[in-house]
N, C-alpha and C positions, 0 to 999 in steps of 0.2 A: 847763231843767236836765234832764240825763239821768244816771241811775245804774243800777247793778245792783240788781235786785230780790232779796229774800231771803224766807225762810219767814215772817217777820214781816209781809210785805206780801200774804200769801195772800188774806185776806178782801177787801181793796181790789182786788186784781188780778182775782179771780174775779168780783166784782161788776161790774167794767168790762167784762170779756170776755162775761159771761153775757147782756148785753143783746142780743147777736147770736150765739146758740149755734151755729147752723149754720156761719156764716162762721168762727167761732173754734173749731171742733171740734178741730183739731189742736193749737192752743195750749192749750186747756183740757185735752185728754187728755194731752198731754206733760207739762204742769205737774203734774197729778194723779199721773202714773205716775213721773216722775223728779225732780220738785222744781225748785228754781231755780238750783242750781249744782253740776253734776258735771263730770267731765272731757269729757263729750260734749254737755252741755247747759247753756246760760246764758240768763238773761232780763234784759232792760233795760227800765226805764220812763222815759218822757219826761213831765215835769210842766210845767204852765203857771205864770204868775206867781203864781197863788193856791195853788200847790202841789197842784193837782189833777191826777191822772193823765190824760194825754190821748193817749198812744201806748205801744204795747208792741212789743218786738222780741225774738223767740226764735231762738236758734241751737240746732239739733239736728244735731250732727256738721257736715257741710259745707253744711247747708240752713238758710235764714233765712226767717222768716215775719214780715212787719211788719203792724201793725194800728193804725189810728187812726180817729176818728169824724169829725173836721172836714173839711169840703169842702176847705179850704186848710190844709195841714200841712207844716211844714218838715222834710224827711227828711234834711237834711244830717248830723245827728248819728248817724242810723241808717247812713248811707252811710259815715261815718268808722269806725264799729265794724266793719262788714262788710269794709271794705278792709284791716283789720288781719290777716285770716285768709287763708292761702294758697289759690290756685286749685287745682282747680276749685271753684266755689261754685254754689249754686242759690238763687234767690229765688222764692217762691211765695206766692199768696194771692188774695183777691178782686181783680178787675181794677183797681178804682179805687185800691186800696191799693198795687198793684204798678206801676202805670203810671209813677210818678215815677222808678222805677229802671231803666226801659228805656234801653239804651245805657250803663248804668253798668258792667256786667261785660264783659270783653273776650271776643271771639270766641264770642258767645252767640246763642242762638235762642229765640224766644218761642213758646209753645204755649198756645192757649186752648181750654177746654172749657166746655160749658154746666154751670151750677151750679144744682141743683134742691133743693127742700125740701118736706117735708110736716110741718106743725107741730101739727096737731090730728087726733086719731084719727077724728073725725067726717067728715074729708075723705077717709079711706081707702075706696076702692072695691074691696072684696075679695069680689066675687061669685063667685069661683072655688071649686071644691070643694077645700078645704084640709085635709080630713080624711083622705083616702086616700093611703097610701104615703109621706107626707112624714115624714122622720126628721131628728133633730137630730144632727149629727156629734159624735163623741167624738175624743179625741186619736188613738185607734187607727185612725181613719178618714182621717187626714191624707194618707196616701199615695194613697188612692183619689181624694181631692179634687184633688191635684196632677196625677195621671194624667189626670183629666178636663180640667183647665185646659190641660195641655200639648198636648191635641189640638185646641184652639180657635185658629184662625188669628189672631183679633183680640188674643189674649193673648201672641203670639209675642214673646220677649224680656223678659217681665215678671219673670223670676228668682224665681218662686215656689218655695219649698223645703218639703219635708216638715217640717223642723224648725221653721220659722218658722210654718207652718200649725198644727202641734200646739201650739206655744207660745201662739199666739193664743187657741186654745180653752181651754187650761189656765189662762191668766191672765185669762180672760173680757174681754179687750180686743176680742173679736170672737166671732161665732157663725156657724155654717154649717148651712143647711137643705138637704136634698136629696131627690131621688127616685131609686129604683133600679128596674130592670126585673125580670121574673120570674127572671132568672139571676143576680141580685145585682150587676149592673153599674150603677154610678152614672151616671145619664143627664142629670140637671139639677141645678143648684146655685145658691144665692144666698147671699151672705155679708155680714156687717158687718165693719167694721175701726174702729180708733180709738175704740172705745166709751169713753165717760166717764160721769159721773154724770148729765148732762143731754142728751147727743146721741150719735149714731152715724152712721157713713158706710156706705152700701151699696156693695159692691165685688164683683168676681169673679162676676157673674151670667152664667151659661153653660149651654148645652144641647148635647149631642152632635149633630152634623148629622143623623144618621138619626132623631132624636127631635124635631126642631123642628116648630113649628106644631101642637102638640098641647096647648098650654096648661100644660106642665109647669113652665116657668120662672116663669110668671105665678102659679101656685099656690104655688111656693116662696116667691116674693116676698111674696104676700099673707099667708102664715102668718108669715114672718119679721117683716114690717112690723108686723102686729097685736101680736105678742108683745113686740116692742121698745117700741112706743108705749104698750102697757098698763102699761109700767114708768114712763111719764111722760116719755119721751125724744123729742126731735125727731130726724127722719131726714133725711139729705141725700145727695146723690150727684152725680158728674160723669158727663157722657156727651158724645161727639162723633159717635155713630152715630145717624142719624135713626130707624132701625128700633128700636133699643133705646129711644130717647127716647119713641117712641109708646107703648111698653109702660108706662114709668114714668108718663107723663102720664095714661094710662087708669086707673092705680092711684090717682091723686090727687096726684102730685107736681106742683109748680109751678116754672117757671123763675124764679129770683130774681136771676140775674146770670151773670157769666162768671168762671171761675177761671183765673188766669194763672200760667204757670210760665216763668221765665227761667233757662235752663240752658246749659252749654257745648255748642257744636256737636260732634257725634260725633268728628270728627277731632282735637278738642282735648282729648279725655279721655285 
């Protein structure tokens, strides 16, 4: 049986999702932030014959995130719900949970990235000097953060805006640590996003080309990770750049799987 979940299902749903807090970071964060039923977000639960929750599907605007625990799980009810909404649509999640949907959306392309996690602060290898010149961004710094990101080739086309960056800081759904040079130019940055009560995602890690290989971004990451994990949160991240991956692994992150996104081909947007 599948039905829409409501606020009355909060405790049950969060207990189900919290068993894998990194994989379910977006699900947990979106439910905490926006609840179960708005014009842009809905959540469905699938139940087994004993009326136990066995799967969750979240819609955030045109994006869908499926989650289930069983190795064998019937996603036909999830597909029927997704099919009711107009294209273009995006389905994303941990690779095993998204695999049954491959080929389901028309004119789509599948992208995979490495999915990493650090769950215990004891695993954090923060031997870098994190005391000097590292600052925590305030909303007034959002324009400088965006200016830095816009200069990084790897982030071309990410649509980062000053408004969204400032909103993330203001609402504490993310935080930004940075280093600036003697002229006050922001040179390296590390950020979180989708922060919720038990987990957070590392995003937007970047250094201006002229300041690379000086340990700046590793120092930002170390300070950021320690502060977040001292609050009892698990940290996770995606990467597809091997050089970036080596930095994360040195800090103590471990690859726990692949994250898959099924989205329309650019020509179909």
